[in-house]
C-alpha positions as MATLAB code, in Angstrom:
seq = 'RRVLFRSVLAALSAAAAPTAATAQKLVIVVRHAERADGGAAAAGMDAQTDPPLSAAGTARAVKLAAMLADAGVKAIFATEYRRTQDTAKPLATRLGLAVQAMASREADALVQKIKSAHAGDVVLIVGHSNTVPALLKAFGGPDVKIDDSEYDSLFVIVPATGAMTRIRY';
ca = [
     111.774  120.548   95.488;
     112.915  118.911   98.764;
     113.849  122.306  100.214;
     110.478  123.761   99.213;
     108.670  120.730  100.631;
     110.570  120.977  103.945;
     109.703  124.674  104.122;
     106.013  123.905  103.629;
     106.167  121.186  106.311;
     107.869  123.550  108.735;
     105.304  126.291  108.147;
     102.391  123.912  108.601;
     103.947  122.392  111.731;
     104.389  125.839  113.220;
     100.697  126.532  112.612;
      99.761  123.552  114.774;
      99.693  124.962  118.288;
      99.756  122.045  120.758;
      96.503  121.524  122.593;
      94.988  118.619  124.493;
      92.734  117.901  121.518;
      95.605  117.811  119.034;
      96.185  114.375  117.606;
      99.178  114.224  115.335;
     101.400  117.002  114.159;
     100.777  116.392  110.452;
      98.946  113.924  108.278;
     100.226  113.431  104.751;
      97.751  111.804  102.394;
      98.391  110.614   98.832;
      96.589  108.538   96.280;
      98.404  105.423   95.124;
     100.769  105.848   92.188;
      99.933  104.852   88.612;
      98.427  101.394   88.075;
      99.899   98.884   85.626;
      96.486   98.467   83.981;
      96.267  102.221   83.381;
      93.051  102.557   85.365;
      91.189  100.377   82.857;
      87.966  100.507   84.873;
      87.822  104.277   84.487;
      88.093  103.798   80.727;
      85.187  101.332   80.727;
      87.413   98.288   80.168;
      87.915   95.268   82.386;
      90.383   96.130   85.104;
      92.402   93.879   87.320;
      91.031   93.693   90.841;
      94.415   94.343   92.385;
      96.913   95.540   89.754;
     100.533   96.309   90.592;
     102.121   99.673   89.891;
     103.273  100.559   86.389;
     106.879  101.594   85.751;
     105.750  105.231   86.100;
     103.992  104.333   89.356;
     107.084  102.648   90.745;
     109.141  105.735   89.854;
     106.543  107.956   91.583;
     106.690  105.791   94.728;
     110.476  106.172   94.816;
     110.084  109.936   94.343;
     107.599  110.039   97.235;
     110.121  108.236   99.450;
     112.823  110.761   98.547;
     110.486  113.688   99.261;
     109.343  112.368  102.637;
     112.610  110.823  103.848;
     113.311  113.776  106.178;
     109.690  114.697  106.983;
     109.641  112.863  110.323;
     107.103  110.222  109.291;
     106.582  107.813  112.209;
     103.728  105.662  110.852;
     102.571  104.622  107.387;
      99.110  103.330  106.523;
      97.879  102.003  103.172;
      94.769  100.174  102.076;
      94.826   96.436  101.555;
      95.470   96.768   97.826;
      98.810   96.047   96.189;
      99.050   99.437   94.482;
      98.722  101.349   97.765;
     101.093   99.020   99.600;
     103.647   99.328   96.775;
     103.328  103.130   96.774;
     104.178  103.214  100.489;
     106.866  100.517  100.449;
     109.921  102.564   99.314;
     109.435  105.083  102.147;
     108.716  102.348  104.686;
     111.888  100.526  103.663;
     113.935  103.709  103.811;
     112.622  104.549  107.308;
     112.581  100.998  108.675;
     108.812  101.112  109.232;
     106.083   98.607  108.441;
     103.251   99.606  106.143;
     100.142   99.096  108.246;
      97.241   97.775  106.187;
      93.831   99.379  106.577;
      90.534   98.373  105.035;
      89.684  100.839  102.285;
      86.074  100.968  103.492;
      86.985  101.748  107.112;
      88.301  105.304  106.896;
      86.559  106.371  110.116;
      88.220  103.593  112.103;
      91.598  104.518  110.633;
      91.168  108.186  111.539;
      90.295  107.232  115.133;
      93.278  104.863  115.317;
      95.657  107.541  114.091;
      94.242  110.152  116.458;
      94.574  107.849  119.456;
      97.771  105.934  118.679;
      99.921  108.586  116.984;
      99.716  111.718  119.102;
     102.458  114.118  118.092;
     103.436  112.056  115.030;
     103.704  112.748  111.349;
     101.695  110.059  109.560;
     101.471  109.045  105.891;
      98.278  107.532  104.478;
      98.106  106.056  100.975;
      94.565  105.717   99.659;
      92.491  105.964   96.501;
      90.823  108.739   94.511;
      87.543  107.915   96.260;
      88.955  107.577   99.811;
      91.473  110.426  100.030;
      88.810  113.200  100.048;
      86.917  111.558  102.948;
      90.139  111.072  104.921;
      91.101  114.729  104.484;
      87.633  115.838  105.553;
      87.780  113.570  108.635;
      91.007  115.300  109.711;
      89.343  118.718  109.422;
      90.352  119.606  105.883;
      88.282  121.133  103.092;
      86.434  119.285  100.347;
      88.731  118.149   97.538;
      88.237  116.299   94.279;
      90.729  113.892   92.795;
      90.295  113.019   89.145;
      90.652  109.366   88.121;
      93.690  110.286   86.025;
      95.413  112.207   88.838;
      98.273  110.545   90.703;
     100.492  113.488   91.623;
      98.702  115.195   94.519;
     100.211  115.102   97.983;
      98.085  116.644  100.728;
      99.585  117.874  103.999;
      97.046  118.612  106.721;
      97.382  119.932  110.261;
      94.564  118.216  112.184;
      94.628  120.791  114.990;
      93.704  123.637  112.658;
      92.437  121.998  109.474;
      95.108  123.935  107.536;
      95.933  121.992  104.394;
      98.133  122.349  101.366;
      98.204  120.381   98.120;
     101.568  119.751   96.510;
     102.121  118.174   93.082;
     104.959  115.678   92.941;
];
């Protein structure tokens, strides 16, 4: 899978012809990994406000780190919630980067920050099922839907062209 993923990254990077308006080379966007409370709110039960990752979620975060270890990620952003921070942490640790916290309700500000502060970079953003679609759209991507039970989508977008691919991991 790593070879296939690197091939996809290379193809998308090649599609991004450098222009003055180009922000970063690639933006990789994922939803946080599985929650320890199993997404209780989606099931109509009381959910924790800020649950940690489940064992499956922790394993998915480690898998994400292995997949992206050689992708050239230079900055990592995650919302203020524990589950997003913990999803990003294994990759951040592996790369020696800090996970930069962003307010989940301030996607527009994050997009502007990334466009201005990370020119030429590959950036990872960890969000939520209700924030990932807006982030992708803000970087020029198409409309997407993420189901409440879906934790395995990884989106790679080229902001210069809006070219995007969805990979299951």
